[in-house]
Each structure stands twice: as structure tokens, then as C-alpha cells.
C-alpha positions as CSV (number, residue, x, y, z in Angstrom):
1,M,-67.2,7.6,157.5
2,E,-65.4,5.0,155.3
3,T,-63.6,2.5,157.2
4,F,-60.5,0.4,156.8
5,G,-61.2,-2.9,154.8
6,D,-58.7,-5.9,154.5
7,L,-57.0,-4.3,151.0
8,Q,-56.1,-1.1,153.2
9,K,-54.9,-3.2,156.2
10,D,-52.8,-4.9,154.0
11,L,-51.1,-2.3,152.2
12,L,-50.7,-0.7,155.8
13,A,-49.1,-3.7,157.3
14,E,-46.8,-3.9,154.2
15,A,-45.5,-0.4,154.8
16,F,-44.9,-0.7,158.2
17,N,-43.1,-4.1,158.1
18,L,-40.7,-2.3,155.6
19,G,-40.5,0.6,158.1
20,M,-39.7,-1.6,161.1
21,G,-36.9,-3.7,159.0
22,R,-35.1,-0.5,158.9
23,A,-35.8,0.5,162.6
24,A,-34.6,-3.2,163.5
25,A,-31.2,-2.3,161.4
26,S,-30.9,0.9,163.2
27,L,-31.4,-0.9,166.5
28,S,-28.7,-3.7,165.6
29,E,-26.2,-0.9,165.3
30,M,-26.9,0.7,168.2
31,V,-26.3,-2.6,170.6
32,H,-24.1,-4.4,168.0
33,E,-26.3,-7.3,168.1
34,E,-29.0,-8.4,166.1
35,V,-32.8,-7.0,166.8
36,L,-35.5,-8.7,165.3
37,L,-39.1,-6.7,165.2
38,S,-41.8,-8.8,164.4
39,A,-44.3,-7.8,161.3
40,P,-46.8,-5.3,163.2
41,E,-50.3,-6.5,163.6
42,I,-52.6,-3.9,162.8
43,V,-55.8,-3.2,164.8
44,F,-58.4,-0.2,164.2
45,M,-60.2,0.8,167.4
46,N,-61.6,3.6,169.4
47,K,-59.3,5.2,172.4
48,A,-61.3,3.3,175.0
49,D,-61.1,0.1,173.3
50,A,-57.1,0.6,173.0
51,A,-56.4,1.6,176.6
52,K,-58.4,-1.6,177.4
53,E,-56.3,-3.6,175.2
54,L,-52.9,-2.1,176.5
55,G,-54.4,-2.6,180.2
56,R,-54.6,-6.7,179.5
57,Q,-51.1,-6.6,178.5
58,S,-49.7,-4.8,181.7
59,S,-50.0,-5.2,184.9
60,G,-50.0,-1.8,185.8
61,D,-48.7,1.7,184.3
62,V,-47.1,1.6,180.9
63,S,-43.6,3.7,179.8
64,G,-42.9,5.1,176.2
65,V,-42.8,7.8,173.9
66,S,-45.0,10.0,172.2
67,Q,-44.5,12.2,168.9
68,D,-46.6,14.3,167.1
69,F,-46.7,14.5,163.5
70,S,-48.7,16.4,160.4
71,G,-48.9,16.4,156.5
72,S,-51.6,15.2,154.5
73,F,-52.9,13.6,157.6
74,G,-51.7,14.0,161.2
75,G,-52.1,13.0,164.7
76,E,-49.9,11.7,167.6
77,A,-47.6,8.6,167.4
78,M,-46.6,6.5,170.5
79,L,-44.3,3.6,171.6
80,L,-45.9,2.0,174.6
81,F,-44.2,-0.8,176.7
82,P,-45.5,-2.2,180.3
83,I,-43.3,-0.4,182.8
84,E,-41.1,-3.6,183.8
85,K,-40.7,-4.3,180.1
86,S,-39.4,-0.9,179.1
87,L,-36.7,-1.1,181.6
88,E,-35.8,-4.7,180.6
89,L,-35.6,-3.4,176.9
90,V,-33.3,-0.4,178.4
91,R,-31.3,-2.7,180.1
92,L,-30.7,-5.1,177.2
93,L,-29.9,-2.2,175.0
94,L,-27.6,-0.9,177.4
95,Q,-25.8,-4.5,177.6
96,D,-26.2,-4.4,181.3
97,T,-23.3,-2.1,181.8
98,V,-25.8,0.0,184.1
99,P,-26.7,-1.4,187.9
100,L,-30.3,-1.9,187.9
101,E,-30.8,0.4,190.8
102,N,-29.5,3.2,188.7
103,L,-31.7,2.0,185.5
104,T,-34.6,4.6,185.6
105,E,-32.0,7.3,185.3
106,F,-31.4,6.3,181.5
107,E,-35.1,5.1,180.7
108,E,-36.0,8.5,179.5
109,E,-33.2,8.7,177.2
110,A,-33.0,5.8,176.3
111,L,-36.5,5.3,175.3
112,N,-36.8,8.6,173.2
113,E,-34.0,7.2,171.1
114,I,-35.7,4.1,170.7
115,G,-39.0,5.9,169.9
116,N,-37.4,8.2,167.9
117,I,-36.1,5.5,165.5
118,I,-39.0,3.0,165.6
119,L,-41.8,5.8,165.2
120,N,-40.1,7.5,162.4
121,A,-39.2,4.4,160.5
122,G,-43.2,3.8,160.6
123,L,-44.2,7.6,159.4
124,S,-41.1,7.5,156.7
125,S,-42.5,4.3,155.1
126,L,-46.1,6.3,154.8
127,A,-44.4,9.1,153.6
128,D,-42.8,6.9,151.0
129,L,-45.9,5.0,150.1
130,F,-47.7,8.4,149.4
131,K,-44.9,10.4,148.1
132,Q,-45.7,13.2,150.9
133,E,-43.9,14.8,153.3
134,I,-44.6,14.1,157.1
135,Q,-43.2,16.1,159.8
136,T,-42.3,15.1,162.9
137,E,-41.6,16.9,166.5
138,L,-39.2,15.5,168.9
139,P,-40.5,12.6,171.0
140,S,-41.6,13.1,174.5
141,F,-41.3,10.3,177.3
142,R,-44.6,9.3,178.3
143,Q,-45.2,6.9,182.1
144,G,-48.9,6.4,183.4
145,S,-52.1,4.6,183.2
146,C,-53.5,3.8,179.8
147,E,-56.6,5.7,180.1
148,D,-54.4,9.0,181.3
149,L,-51.7,8.9,178.3
150,L,-54.5,8.0,175.9
151,Q,-56.9,11.1,177.4
152,V,-59.7,8.6,177.6
153,N,-63.1,10.1,178.9
154,T,-61.4,13.3,179.4
155,N,-65.0,15.0,177.7
156,T,-62.8,17.0,174.8
157,P,-62.6,16.8,171.4
158,S,-59.9,14.2,171.6
159,D,-62.5,11.5,172.6
160,N,-63.5,11.4,168.9
161,E,-60.0,10.2,168.0
162,S,-59.3,6.7,166.5
163,V,-56.4,4.9,167.1
164,L,-54.4,2.5,164.5
165,L,-52.6,0.0,167.1
166,L,-49.7,-1.9,166.0
167,R,-48.6,-4.9,168.2
168,V,-44.4,-5.4,167.9
169,D,-42.1,-7.8,169.3
170,F,-38.8,-7.2,169.9
171,K,-36.4,-9.8,170.0
172,L,-32.6,-9.6,171.2
173,E,-31.0,-13.1,171.3
174,K,-32.5,-15.1,174.0
175,N,-34.7,-12.1,175.1
176,A,-37.9,-10.5,173.7
177,V,-40.3,-7.9,174.7
178,D,-43.7,-6.9,173.6
179,G,-44.4,-3.2,172.7
180,Y,-47.3,-1.3,171.3
181,V,-47.2,1.4,168.1
182,L,-50.2,3.5,168.5
183,F,-51.3,6.0,165.8
184,L,-54.1,8.4,167.5
185,L,-55.8,10.2,164.6
186,D,-59.2,12.5,164.6
187,I,-61.8,11.8,162.2
188,Q,-60.4,14.2,159.4
189,S,-56.9,12.6,159.9
190,T,-58.6,8.9,159.5
191,E,-60.4,10.1,156.4
192,A,-57.4,11.7,155.1
193,L,-55.2,8.1,155.7
194,I,-58.0,6.2,154.1
195,D,-58.2,8.7,150.9
196,N,-54.2,8.2,150.5
197,I,-54.5,4.6,150.8
198,N,-57.1,4.3,148.4
199,I,-55.4,6.4,146.2
200,Y,-52.5,4.5,146.1
201,L,-54.6,1.3,145.5
202,K,-56.3,3.0,142.4
203,S,-52.9,3.9,140.9
204,I,-51.6,0.2,141.0
205,N,-55.2,-0.9,139.6
206,V,-55.9,-3.1,142.9
207,L,-58.9,-0.8,143.9
């Protein structure tokens, strides 16, 4: 199978950077203060390695949202944070108006809204780049271990999925929260994504 080279990764980084800029603007409107999202750092790996990477960044379980998408390539998009970081992000977005002991009641709704903004921004950037439609489902709240959420070692066809892993830093005034955006792709979708990227690079005489 063809793999992602530097040119392909650079193009994806540029596309997602534009998407994160749009997402930051939308989040800023939500909280009435400037939200900065870092340029995403892109790594392509298998699911087991992705689970280990996420596990190193969190002391336990993670929280976030997942969203299925389809089109010329399809898969599952996920936005994940260590549990303590997701609660911190929700509290920042709610501007400390909710008592800490009641915060978990709002976590699912708030993270679904955040995930919908960020994941759709990333997918819309790819749709714009390839001039193709990408359909998305409603986001759903997820919480558990990295292995469970990524369904590692389940002895199912999904074990062959690859993960496009993006690290994104969220900054609100003096606060910063690290999160991860993941795209779970089976072999067919991975090849379709690479084909789309290469078609675009050839169209601008880069490849």
C-alpha cells in the first residue's frame, strides 16, 4: 500500500491548519474571548501505537467525541482529551459559571458541541481541497480507556484500521489544554485519501 510522504503530510497539515483557524473563530464566538488552536502536528500510525501515544499523555481514561464520516473516503473522526483536561476545557468554555461538582452533567453536551465544530472544520477543509462532498453523522460522547475507544486487539476487521493522529493545543487567555484529533481509516479509505491527495498535487504540478 502506498504511504504518506512528506508532500502528502505537508498538504494535510496545511488543510487542517485552515480548518483549525475556522474552528478557533467559532469557539471564540462561543466563549466571547479569543481561542487559539495550534497548527496540528500530523502522525500516521496503527491503532495500537495510537492508543499507546494517547496513554502516555494521560494518566488514565480519556473523554471526547466521535463522528462517522463518508464520501470518497470514510471512517471515524475523534476528538479526545485526558478526562481531567476535558473537564478543565468545559469549565473554561462555561466561564466558571457552573460549580465544579456539577460540571460532569454538562461535559457530554459541551464536548459534543466542541467536537462538532472542530471535527467538521477539519473534514470541511478536506472536502474543499478535494472539491468533493464528505457526509458526517452527529457526534457522540465517548469515555473510557484509549484501547477501548480505539477498539485495539478486538480480533475484528477494524484491527487493520490506520490512524491519522493530530495533536492540537487549545489556548484560552492564560490556560492551555492539549487534545488529539484522530481519523480512523480502513485500508481502502487510506488508499482513497492518498489518491485524492496525489490527484491534487498533480493538478498543481507538484507531483
